[in-house]
BADRENVO-391676 format. One record per residue (C-alpha): residue number from 1; residue in one letter; x, y, z. Coordinates in Angstrom, 2 decimals. Each point is the difference from the previous one (the first is absolute). Example, Ala and Ser with C-alpha at 12.3 -4.5 7.8 and 13.67 -1.06 7.14 Angstrom:
2
nr:rest:px:py:pz
1:A:12.30:-4.50:7.80
2:S:1.37:3.44:-0.66
//
This chain:
498
nr:rest:px:py:pz
1:M:-109.70:-49.30:-17.45
2:M:-0.47:3.69:0.79
3:N:-0.41:2.56:-2.75
4:V:3.03:2.24:-0.34
5:K:-0.09:3.38:-1.67
6:P:2.40:0.19:-2.93
7:K:2.78:2.52:-0.07
8:A:-1.14:3.19:-1.64
9:D:2.98:0.03:-2.34
10:H:-0.13:-3.69:-0.93
11:I:-1.40:-1.10:-3.35
12:P:-0.01:-3.82:-0.34
13:F:0.72:-0.04:-3.73
14:G:2.65:1.55:-2.22
15:N:0.21:1.83:-3.30
16:A:-2.90:2.36:0.71
17:D:1.47:2.39:-2.58
18:R:0.01:-2.70:-2.74
19:L:-2.32:-2.09:-2.11
20:F:0.31:-3.77:-0.43
21:I:0.12:-0.65:-3.75
22:D:1.44:-2.94:-1.91
23:G:1.44:-1.56:3.14
24:K:1.92:3.11:1.09
25:W:-0.53:3.05:2.19
26:V:0.17:2.85:-2.49
27:E:-0.16:3.77:0.19
28:P:-3.36:1.50:-0.99
29:S:-0.34:2.33:-2.97
30:S:-0.67:3.00:2.25
31:S:0.73:1.23:3.51
32:A:-3.69:-0.08:0.94
33:R:-0.76:-1.62:3.35
34:I:-3.09:-1.20:1.84
35:D:-0.20:0.70:3.73
36:V:-1.77:-2.64:2.08
37:V:-1.59:1.54:3.10
38:A:-0.44:-2.15:3.12
39:P:-3.69:0.31:0.93
40:A:0.55:-0.12:3.77
41:T:2.56:2.83:0.09
42:E:-0.60:1.95:-3.23
43:Q:3.77:-0.12:-0.51
44:I:1.79:-1.24:-3.12
45:F:0.83:-3.67:0.44
46:V:1.91:-0.49:-3.27
47:S:0.48:1.71:-3.34
48:V:0.17:-2.19:-3.10
49:A:0.75:0.50:-3.67
50:A:-2.98:1.01:-2.12
51:A:-0.09:-1.80:-3.33
52:R:-0.81:2.07:-3.06
53:E:-1.26:-1.16:-3.39
54:A:3.55:-0.67:-1.22
55:D:0.53:-2.33:2.96
56:I:-3.29:-1.76:-0.71
57:E:1.11:-0.58:-3.57
58:R:3.34:-1.36:1.18
59:A:-1.66:-2.41:2.45
60:V:-2.51:-1.25:-2.58
61:H:2.81:-0.52:-2.52
62:A:1.93:-2.06:2.56
63:A:-3.04:-2.15:0.75
64:R:-0.78:-0.34:-3.72
65:Q:3.53:-1.16:-0.77
66:A:-0.06:-2.42:2.91
67:F:-3.28:-1.49:-1.20
68:D:0.76:-0.09:-3.73
69:R:3.64:-1.07:0.19
70:G:0.84:-0.97:3.56
71:P:-0.01:-3.38:1.72
72:W:-2.87:0.51:2.47
73:P:-3.01:-0.81:-2.25
74:R:1.88:-2.97:-1.44
75:M:0.78:-1.61:3.36
76:T:-2.17:-2.84:1.21
77:H:-2.64:0.79:2.59
78:G:2.03:-2.02:2.48
79:E:3.09:2.12:-0.62
80:R:-1.98:3.17:0.54
81:A:-1.57:-1.51:3.12
82:S:3.45:-0.50:1.50
83:V:0.66:3.74:-0.27
84:L:-3.42:0.78:1.48
85:K:0.78:-2.17:3.01
86:T:3.22:1.92:0.53
87:M:-1.88:3.28:-0.24
88:G:-2.46:-1.26:2.62
89:Q:2.83:-0.86:2.36
90:L:1.73:3.33:-0.53
91:V:-3.13:2.12:0.49
92:T:-0.70:-1.88:3.24
93:E:3.48:0.94:1.16
94:R:-0.87:3.64:-0.70
95:A:-3.19:-0.05:2.12
96:E:1.37:2.38:2.62
97:D:1.01:2.46:-2.72
98:V:-3.49:-0.10:-1.50
99:A:-1.50:0.43:3.47
100:E:2.10:3.12:0.50
101:V:-0.90:1.56:-3.34
102:W:-3.71:-0.72:-0.18
103:P:-1.18:1.98:3.09
104:N:2.15:2.93:-1.11
105:E:-1.77:0.07:-3.37
106:M:-3.67:-0.57:0.76
107:G:-0.54:-0.38:3.75
108:V:-0.49:-3.75:0.43
109:L:0.80:-1.29:3.48
110:H:3.56:-1.25:0.23
111:S:-1.17:-3.26:1.59
112:I:-2.36:-0.71:-2.90
113:A:2.62:0.97:-2.57
114:R:2.49:-2.38:1.58
115:D:-2.48:-2.90:0.08
116:I:-1.08:0.45:-3.63
117:A:3.54:0.53:-1.28
118:G:1.13:-3.15:1.80
119:G:-2.48:-2.06:-2.00
120:I:0.22:1.63:-3.42
121:G:2.63:-2.48:-1.18
122:H:-2.74:-2.66:-0.11
123:V:-1.52:1.73:-3.04
124:Y:3.19:-0.62:-1.99
125:E:0.17:-3.57:1.29
126:Y:-3.64:-0.60:-0.97
127:Y:0.51:1.10:-3.59
128:A:3.23:-1.96:-0.19
129:G:-2.06:-3.05:0.97
130:L:-2.34:0.54:-2.98
131:A:2.91:-0.87:-2.29
132:D:-0.73:-3.63:0.88
133:T:-3.78:0.07:0.31
134:F:-1.39:2.48:-2.54
135:N:-0.65:-1.39:-3.48
136:F:1.84:2.41:-2.32
137:E:-0.72:-2.29:-2.98
138:E:-3.23:-1.95:-0.42
139:R:-0.46:-2.81:-2.51
140:H:-3.22:-0.11:-2.03
141:K:-1.42:-2.02:-2.87
142:P:-0.58:2.56:-2.77
143:A:-3.47:0.05:-1.56
144:S:1.32:1.43:-3.28
145:G:2.55:-2.70:-0.76
146:G:3.59:-0.61:0.97
147:A:1.61:-2.48:2.36
148:V:0.09:2.16:3.11
149:G:-1.14:3.39:1.21
150:L:1.92:1.88:2.67
151:L:-1.19:2.93:2.07
152:A:3.25:1.67:1.05
153:R:0.05:2.78:2.58
154:E:2.87:2.38:-0.68
155:P:1.19:3.22:1.70
156:V:-1.93:3.10:-0.97
157:G:3.27:1.92:-0.46
158:V:1.17:3.24:1.61
159:V:-2.12:0.97:3.00
160:A:-0.34:3.46:1.54
161:A:-0.81:-0.66:3.67
162:I:-1.33:3.17:1.60
163:I:-0.12:-0.14:3.79
164:P:-2.12:1.95:2.53
165:W:1.20:1.63:3.19
166:N:-2.10:-1.83:2.59
167:A:1.46:-3.54:-0.09
168:P:2.92:0.01:-2.45
169:I:1.88:-3.07:1.24
170:I:-3.18:-2.10:-0.38
171:T:-0.97:1.41:-3.38
172:I:3.50:-0.37:-1.40
173:A:0.05:-3.69:0.93
174:D:-3.45:-0.68:-1.44
175:K:1.02:1.55:-3.33
176:I:3.63:-0.89:-0.59
177:A:0.03:-3.56:1.38
178:P:-2.59:-1.38:-2.48
179:A:1.36:2.18:-2.82
180:L:3.51:-1.35:0.55
181:L:-1.15:-3.61:0.14
182:A:-1.85:0.53:-3.28
183:G:3.23:1.25:-1.61
184:C:-0.86:3.69:-0.25
185:C:2.41:2.91:0.41
186:I:-1.12:2.90:2.15
187:V:0.20:3.74:0.51
188:L:-1.06:0.53:3.62
189:K:-1.23:3.56:0.56
190:A:-0.17:0.93:3.68
191:S:-2.34:2.55:1.52
192:P:1.60:3.40:0.70
193:E:-1.38:-0.21:3.54
194:A:1.42:-3.45:0.76
195:P:3.02:-1.08:-2.07
196:G:1.95:-1.82:2.72
197:A:-1.30:-3.53:-0.55
198:A:0.79:0.25:-3.72
199:Y:3.60:0.99:0.77
200:I:0.29:-2.95:2.36
201:M:-1.36:-2.33:-2.68
202:A:2.50:1.36:-2.52
203:E:2.78:-0.90:2.43
204:V:-1.57:-3.45:0.47
205:A:-0.15:-0.51:-3.78
206:A:3.66:0.99:-0.38
207:H:1.03:-2.60:2.59
208:A:-2.38:-2.73:-1.19
209:G:1.57:-0.40:-3.44
210:L:-2.67:1.47:-2.26
211:P:1.53:0.69:-3.43
212:P:0.44:3.69:-0.92
213:G:-3.17:1.74:-1.12
214:V:-2.41:-2.58:1.41
215:L:-1.00:2.30:2.88
216:N:0.47:3.76:-0.30
217:V:-1.02:2.30:2.85
218:L:-0.69:3.72:0.06
219:T:-2.20:2.61:1.66
220:A:-1.95:2.50:-2.06
221:D:-2.78:2.55:0.17
222:R:-3.17:-0.08:-2.09
223:A:1.41:1.42:-3.25
224:A:2.85:-2.49:-0.22
225:S:-2.30:-2.79:1.14
226:E:-2.35:0.75:-2.88
227:A:2.96:-0.18:-2.36
228:L:0.61:-3.52:1.32
229:V:-3.61:-1.00:-0.69
230:R:0.15:1.48:-3.50
231:N:3.33:-1.60:-0.91
232:H:-0.46:-2.49:-2.84
233:G:2.79:-2.14:1.42
234:V:-2.32:-0.89:2.89
235:D:-2.27:-2.97:-0.71
236:M:-2.02:0.13:3.21
237:V:-0.73:2.43:2.83
238:S:-0.76:-1.35:3.46
239:F:-1.32:2.81:2.18
240:T:-1.24:0.29:3.57
241:G:-1.47:3.32:1.07
242:S:-2.98:2.27:-0.39
243:T:-2.87:-0.70:-2.35
244:A:0.47:3.39:-1.68
245:V:3.60:-0.78:-0.94
246:G:-0.96:-3.55:-0.95
247:K:-2.54:1.33:-2.50
248:R:2.69:2.21:-1.50
249:I:2.39:-2.95:-0.33
250:A:-2.69:-2.18:-1.58
251:S:-0.76:2.75:-2.51
252:I:3.65:0.39:-1.00
253:C:0.56:-3.76:-0.25
254:S:-3.10:-0.43:-2.14
255:E:1.40:2.44:-2.56
256:R:2.83:-2.42:-0.79
257:V:-1.73:-3.23:1.14
258:A:2.46:-0.54:2.83
259:R:-0.96:-2.44:2.74
260:Y:-0.81:1.31:3.45
261:A:-0.98:-1.18:3.46
262:L:-1.53:2.49:2.43
263:E:-0.51:-0.31:3.76
264:L:-1.99:3.12:0.88
265:G:-2.20:1.55:2.66
266:G:-2.79:-1.26:2.19
267:K:-2.82:1.03:2.28
268:S:-0.65:-3.35:1.60
269:A:-2.96:-0.93:2.18
270:A:-0.40:-1.96:3.18
271:V:-3.55:-1.39:-0.19
272:I:-1.15:-0.77:3.57
273:L:-2.97:-2.37:0.01
274:D:-2.47:0.13:2.89
275:D:1.09:-3.30:1.56
276:Y:3.54:1.26:0.63
277:D:1.00:1.75:3.22
278:V:0.76:3.71:-0.47
279:E:2.85:0.08:2.53
280:M:1.68:-2.98:-1.64
281:A:-0.33:1.64:-3.40
282:A:1.47:3.26:1.29
283:N:2.94:-1.83:1.57
284:A:0.70:-1.75:-3.31
285:I:-0.25:3.21:-2.05
286:V:2.04:2.46:2.08
287:G:3.39:-1.73:-0.04
288:P:0.27:-0.47:-3.77
289:A:-1.36:3.53:-0.51
290:C:3.16:1.30:1.70
291:F:2.38:-2.21:-2.02
292:L:2.48:2.17:-1.95
293:S:-1.80:3.01:1.55
294:G:-3.08:-0.94:-2.01
295:Q:1.91:0.42:-3.26
296:V:-1.23:-3.26:-1.50
297:C:-2.00:-0.19:-3.22
298:A:-1.95:-3.06:1.17
299:S:-0.85:1.37:3.46
300:L:-3.59:-0.43:1.22
301:T:-1.10:3.61:0.29
302:R:-3.76:-0.18:-0.62
303:I:-1.66:-1.73:2.94
304:I:-3.54:-1.04:-1.00
305:V:-2.49:-1.00:2.70
306:T:-3.78:-0.04:0.23
307:R:-1.59:3.22:1.22
308:Q:-0.97:-1.34:3.44
309:R:3.67:-0.80:0.79
310:H:1.60:3.07:-1.60
311:D:0.46:2.04:3.19
312:Q:1.36:-2.99:1.90
313:M:2.61:-0.58:-2.72
314:V:1.04:3.65:-0.07
315:E:0.44:-0.05:3.78
316:A:1.97:-3.25:-0.02
317:L:2.40:1.19:-2.71
318:S:0.38:3.45:1.53
319:S:0.79:-1.31:3.48
320:K:2.76:-2.21:-1.41
321:F:1.43:2.56:-2.44
322:S:0.06:2.79:2.59
323:V:2.49:-1.81:2.27
324:I:2.46:-1.10:-2.69
325:K:3.52:1.30:0.72
326:V:1.13:2.25:-2.85
327:G:3.69:0.84:-0.15
328:D:3.55:-0.64:-1.13
329:P:0.07:-3.20:-2.11
330:F:3.28:-1.03:1.66
331:E:-1.44:0.08:3.54
332:P:-1.13:-3.43:1.27
333:E:-3.23:1.27:1.56
334:T:-1.21:1.75:-3.18
335:Q:-3.02:-1.65:-1.65
336:I:-0.24:2.22:-3.07
337:G:2.54:2.33:-1.58
338:P:-0.34:2.99:-2.32
339:V:-1.27:-0.05:-3.56
340:A:2.66:0.25:-2.65
341:M:0.11:3.64:-0.99
342:R:-1.45:3.44:0.57
343:R:-2.24:-0.10:-3.05
344:Q:-1.42:-3.33:1.17
345:R:-0.87:1.37:3.44
346:D:-1.42:3.18:-1.54
347:R:-2.21:-2.03:-2.34
348:I:-1.33:-2.07:2.90
349:Q:-0.83:3.14:1.95
350:Q:-1.71:1.54:-3.03
351:L:-2.14:-3.11:-0.42
352:V:-0.84:0.03:3.70
353:A:-1.21:3.59:-0.32
354:Q:-2.00:-0.92:-3.10
355:G:-1.59:-2.93:1.80
356:V:-1.22:2.30:2.79
357:A:-1.23:2.55:-2.55
358:E:-1.97:-2.71:-1.81
359:G:-1.80:-1.03:3.18
360:A:1.92:-2.99:1.36
361:T:0.58:-0.22:3.75
362:L:3.66:0.27:1.07
363:A:-0.01:-2.39:2.94
364:T:3.70:0.09:0.86
365:G:3.33:1.22:-1.35
366:G:0.57:2.05:-3.13
367:K:2.72:2.28:1.39
368:R:3.71:0.08:0.73
369:P:0.63:-1.70:3.36
370:A:0.40:2.70:2.66
371:H:3.26:-1.43:1.36
372:L:1.80:0.03:-3.39
373:D:1.05:3.39:-1.34
374:R:1.89:-1.30:-3.04
375:G:-0.26:-2.91:-2.38
376:F:-2.78:-0.98:-2.37
377:Y:-2.32:-1.38:2.64
378:I:-3.77:-0.40:-0.04
379:E:-2.23:-1.42:2.71
380:P:-1.79:-3.25:-0.85
381:T:-3.42:1.16:-1.13
382:V:-3.54:-1.38:-0.06
383:F:-2.98:1.46:-1.85
384:G:-3.59:-1.06:0.59
385:N:-3.16:0.65:-2.02
386:V:1.94:-0.13:-3.26
387:D:-1.96:0.11:-3.24
388:N:1.44:-2.62:-2.38
389:H:-0.08:2.58:-2.81
390:S:1.85:2.68:1.98
391:T:3.58:1.01:-0.76
392:I:1.50:-1.75:3.02
393:A:-1.78:-3.24:-0.90
394:K:1.21:0.11:-3.60
395:E:3.60:1.27:0.21
396:E:3.01:-1.65:1.59
397:F:1.34:1.73:3.10
398:F:3.09:-2.22:0.00
399:G:0.24:0.53:3.73
400:P:-1.59:-1.26:3.24
401:V:-3.57:1.15:-0.69
402:L:-3.13:-2.18:0.22
403:C:-3.47:0.82:-1.33
404:V:-3.00:-1.75:1.57
405:I:-2.91:-0.37:-2.42
406:A:-3.51:-1.13:0.96
407:A:-1.88:-2.58:-2.07
408:R:-3.70:-0.92:0.11
409:D:0.73:-3.72:0.03
410:E:2.49:-2.61:-1.20
411:E:-1.03:0.31:-3.62
412:H:0.47:3.76:0.12
413:A:3.41:-0.46:1.71
414:I:1.24:-2.09:-2.94
415:E:-1.38:2.59:-2.41
416:L:1.83:2.80:1.84
417:A:3.26:-1.97:0.09
418:N:-0.14:-0.46:-3.78
419:D:-1.09:3.59:-0.69
420:T:3.52:1.34:-0.64
421:V:2.32:0.41:-2.98
422:Y:2.52:-2.16:1.86
423:G:0.07:-3.74:0.56
424:L:3.20:-0.92:1.78
425:N:-0.94:-1.55:3.32
426:N:-2.95:-0.61:2.34
427:S:-0.74:-2.05:3.08
428:V:-3.20:-1.51:1.34
429:F:-0.50:-0.43:3.74
430:T:-2.35:-2.83:0.99
431:N:0.04:-3.13:2.15
432:D:-1.53:-2.00:-2.85
433:V:2.73:-1.20:-2.37
434:D:-2.50:-0.97:-2.67
435:Q:-1.47:3.48:0.12
436:A:3.52:1.43:-0.14
437:Y:0.68:-1.96:-3.17
438:S:-3.33:0.99:-1.55
439:V:0.58:3.70:0.64
440:A:3.65:-0.24:-1.09
441:R:-1.07:-1.30:-3.41
442:R:-2.30:2.99:-0.41
443:L:2.55:2.65:0.97
444:R:1.67:1.50:-3.08
445:S:3.62:0.04:1.12
446:G:3.18:-1.89:-0.70
447:M:0.32:-1.11:3.62
448:V:-2.52:-0.73:2.76
449:G:0.85:-0.83:3.60
450:H:-2.01:-1.54:2.82
451:N:-0.17:1.71:3.42
452:Q:3.33:1.78:-0.60
453:F:1.91:2.11:-2.45
454:R:1.54:-2.71:-2.15
455:A:2.24:0.21:-3.06
456:D:2.30:-2.79:-1.09
457:L:2.79:0.62:-2.49
458:S:0.79:-3.72:-0.06
459:I:-3.31:-0.48:-1.86
460:A:-0.72:3.19:-1.96
461:F:-0.31:3.72:0.71
462:G:-1.93:2.39:-2.22
463:G:-3.39:1.41:-0.76
464:F:-3.07:0.42:-2.16
465:K:-1.13:3.20:-1.71
466:Q:2.26:3.03:0.53
467:S:2.12:-1.85:2.55
468:G:2.20:-1.35:-2.75
469:V:0.82:-2.49:-2.72
470:G:1.72:-3.31:0.74
471:R:1.18:-1.56:3.25
472:E:3.17:-0.10:2.08
473:G:1.17:-2.86:2.18
474:G:-0.27:-3.75:-0.45
475:V:-0.13:-1.68:-3.39
476:E:-2.38:2.74:-1.19
477:G:2.80:2.51:0.59
478:L:2.27:-1.81:-2.46
479:L:-2.44:0.03:-2.92
480:P:0.25:3.72:-0.92
481:Y:3.73:-0.46:-0.69
482:L:-0.59:-2.80:-2.51
483:E:-1.13:-0.03:-3.62
484:S:-1.73:-3.12:-1.35
485:K:1.30:-1.44:-3.26
486:T:-1.67:-2.83:-1.93
487:I:2.43:-2.27:-1.88
488:I:-1.27:-2.78:-2.31
489:L:2.59:-2.50:-1.24
490:E:-0.03:-2.80:-2.56
491:A:1.93:-2.26:2.36
492:I:0.64:-0.24:3.74
493:P:3.25:1.79:0.99
494:S:2.61:-1.92:1.95
495:H:-0.50:1.81:3.32
496:I:-3.60:-1.31:0.27
497:P:-0.53:-3.63:1.06
498:A:-1.71:-1.97:-2.74
//
């Protein structure tokens, strides 16, 4: 199917001037609006209501009432799973709407947006399936006396789910699906740069039969977002975004001992061992480096090779990056679109300039493409001779920029890969699977791939060190939304087989 540009005046969701609170589209407390600028055109795509602190309070109160007094936490897991399945079906039906919104918010290719949106319903179906397979109540023999000990896993309570701008439809699913199965009630706070997916999910929730207050949706700037984190009606904050903001959230939550899960930044390494072909490695690295215009926290951006193969790797990556078609994300021939916003492009260009100033070799890219006079575009970029302690080796570009770093030998390559404050993702490139496993166990990151960029949300996604706290996806992604309760009884209750 060919990509088709959307109509400029068509917004595939309604109620942009409202907030979704307590099961209804309500007027915000002020007339403040947030303009979303399409990164390919620099024109306003949509303007949405900006929530203020009074709206945050209203949404938290609705979620609190729904959790403390409503039916959702008291339903069986199977009953909640039925609603999740419906949500999965409905979001799949909205795939074309998501695919229209997403490129207009952050520059993802329309074809990729359509493919991902078409499969996002499986996340809701997966968590619905855990209603039958996950053990929400374990039986134990108590060591301190009593007939039976039970380890019950109960919903953590009201969750503030704070969503980033790069992949909102994915992040929303990985937060709200497990939280809903657990029995939590949610305030979903969308990014000011990319609120569309949250609006679509609010419409899905309204049609799926969620009780009022179980899912509340609004868009807010930093001040109102901090009010959400500080609100004592919120039991847990689930945040995906920058490490700097994650540290702030952790600090605020610690003041009142609120739970939190953080999926933060990365500066991930591709460790190329000497037995692996350089051209094959370059082919494997370049495609994923362009995914979402390079705006991926787990992207492999530090390419570590031994010194004798450094120049060959720089040449291989540069030759492939230099011919990538940069352009309109709705055009079928485009291979990489713009980055999400002006400040993002400006930051990338500032880091490029700093990399040159600090002595790295700019092998290709680093500028606005000559054929594009508007839009937040940046050429795919490769640096060689990068010092692992330099700014460009330490800080996230969050764009299509690769840094090639020379190592003395394999041991030094592992040391360089681990020499970072981050620990989200890495990959090891070798023909020897046993060596791949050995190196993977030594790399200090939450995920390690073999001969590719690999991350699997069906298992677990998350990092070590300053890349976050907790995991998303799979069974591991359910655990942050549960509290463990030990119950010791003098007799065996009737619902447990004798």
